[in-house]
N, C-alpha and C positions, 0 to 999 in steps of 0.2 A: 434466486441466488446463483444458479448457473450462469445466467444471462449477464451478471455482473462479474462472478467469480472468474470465468474464462478470460474475458477482456484484461483483467487485472493481471492473472497469471501469466499470459502471453506477453502482455506489455513488460512485466518483471523478467521474464526470461529473455527478452530483447535486450532490455537495458543490461543484464548481467552479461549477455554475449558482447554487447558493444564495451563493457567494463574490461572483459578479457582482452578484446581486440585493441583497444586505447593503451592498456597497461603493457602488452606485448610490444606494442609499437613504440612507446615511451623506453621501455627496457632496451630493445634493439637500439634506438636512436642514441642512449646514453653509452652502450658499448662501443658504437663506432665514432662518436662524437669526442671533439677536444676541446679543452677549456681555455677561455681567454678573458679579456676584460673589455667591456663596452659602456658607452656613456648614453643615458637617456637624453634624448633631444627634443620630444615632444611627447604630451599627454593627449590621446585621442578620445573625445567625450562621444559616448556611446548611449543612446537612449531607446529603451524597450519598455513600453507601456507607461508605467508610473517609476520606473526605475533608471538610474544614470550610473554608469560605470566609465572608467577612465583605464584606457589600455596604452601602456608604454612603447615608445617607439625609441629602439636603440640602434646606435651605429657603433660599428667595431671595424677594426682592420684584420684581414684572414692572414695566414701564414704565407700566402702569395703576395701579401702587400695591397690587397683589394679592399677598397672601402665598402662595407657592406652595411645594408639598412635593413631592419626588419621591425615588424609589430608584433608584440607579444600576444600570444592567444588569449591570456587572462587578463581580466580587467577587474577593478575593485573602487568601492566608494565607501569611506576615502580612498584616494589614490594610494597604492602600496609604494610607490616611488615619486620623485620630483626631479623637475627639469635639471640637466647638469649632474645628476647622481650617476657614479660610477658603479656598475653591476658586473657580477660575474656570470659569464654565459657560456653555453655550450653550443657548438655548431659542427656540422659535417664537413671535413676538409674537402671531400669531392663535392659538396653542394652547400657551400656556405649560406645560400639563403635559407636553408634549413636550420634554423637556430632558435633557442629560447633562453630565457633568464634562468639561472640556476636558483630556483626556489621551489619549496614544496607545492604551492598552488599551481605555479606555472607549469610545472612538469607533471605534478600527481592530482591536480584539481579536478580533472575531467574524469578520469576512472573513479576516483573517490566519491564524486557526486553521483555518478552513474550507478555505482556500486550500492550506495546507500539507498537511492530509489528503487534500484531493482530489486533491493533485498525487501524493501516496505511493500511494493506491488506484488512480489511473489508471496510474501507472507500472508498479506491480506486475499489474494486471490486463493491461495490454498487453504486458507481458513473458511473462505465463502463456499468452496466445495467440499471440503471434508466435513465440516461441523453438520450439513444436511445429511450426509451418508451416514454419520455416526448416530445422529438422531434418527434416521430411519431404521438403522439397525436395532436400535434401542426400543422403537414403537412396535417393530415385528417381534422382538423377544417378549415384550409386555403383552402383546395381543396372544402370543402361544402359551407363555408361562406365568403371566401375570393373573392377579385375581380380580375379575370384574366387579365393580359395586355400582350401585344406582345413586347418582348425586343430583342435588337440588340446584336448578339453575339459579344464581345469584345476581349478576349483571353482564355487561358487555364494556369493556374498557377499550379505549383508543391507547395503544402503545407509543407514546411520544418518544421513547428511547431509540424506536426503530425508524428509518426514514428513506425511502425509496423514489428519486425524482420528485420530492417534496411531500410525499403521501405516507402516512401512519396507518399501520394495520390494526385490525380488531382482534382482540381476544376476548373469549368466552370464560367467564369466572363462575366456578360451581362450588359448593360446600357439601361436606358430609361429616357426620357424627360418628367416630368409631365406637360401636357398640361395647368394645373390650375395655377401652380407656375413658369413654364419654368425651375425648376431645374432639374439637371441630378442626377440618383440614379443609383448606382452601385451595382449589385446583385452577390452573390458568392453560387455556388451550393454546394450540401453535398459532401463529400468525395467519389471519384472514384478510384477504385484500379486498373485501368488499363487506357492506354493514349486514350481519346476519340477522337484524333484528325482527325482520318480518318472516322468518321462518322458525322462531322460537316458539314453540307449542306450549311450554309449560310442562311438558313430560319428564321425567328423570333422563338425565344424561348419563351414558356409562364412562365410567373412568376404569381404566385397568392400572392396578397397582402392584408394586413387587410384594411378595408375602413377607410380612413382618417389617415392611419399610416403605409405609404410605408416600414417602418424599420422592420415591421414584414412581413416577405415573405417567399415564398417557391418556389423554382426553379424546374419547372416540367421536369425531364429527361426521362420520359416515351418513348421518342423516341430513346433512345439508348438501345442498346441490354444488358440483364444481364449478371453479370459475372458469370460463371460456379462455384459451390460450391466445 
């Protein structure tokens, strides 16, 4: 989990930093820019893998009377603008080439996308790092404060709900009948990234349960060999 969590978290933090940088840049640009009207003269077709987008090329006349042409940084499919369409733009008076169409996606699209992706990557990365830590604390608590019980080996399942590089982990299933209630409890071990079948001897497997609450438990797998890193 750490091997996956750290790259996700670092990527997310990098994206969030880029979000702040692009947001600040756009904010600064709008504070210094002036507004005018331009005309879309062309749509540039861009292809990336299987997707195609169209970026508008806009021409306008600066306050100095100079005709300026620029290509918007944002593209879309279908095109958001058509050839000959009049559009409102912002540009820097001391650098007219620094211009952009006055539209949400044109101005705020990049920080919005980066922010969304950064939040997702950071959340996933944090979860991958925090969940094992919380689980480790719970296991330590149950080892120290829980009640050990002897359970019967039931079977080994392949957990298809979890996948790393196309591989699914194994989980050992055990069961125990509570002598106080006669209820049957089924326990599932933590993930194992190798098949433990050959190491199952048929001996009882120790499970630590919370007193009065068998739903909180920890399957002790200390009898199994550790997987080499």
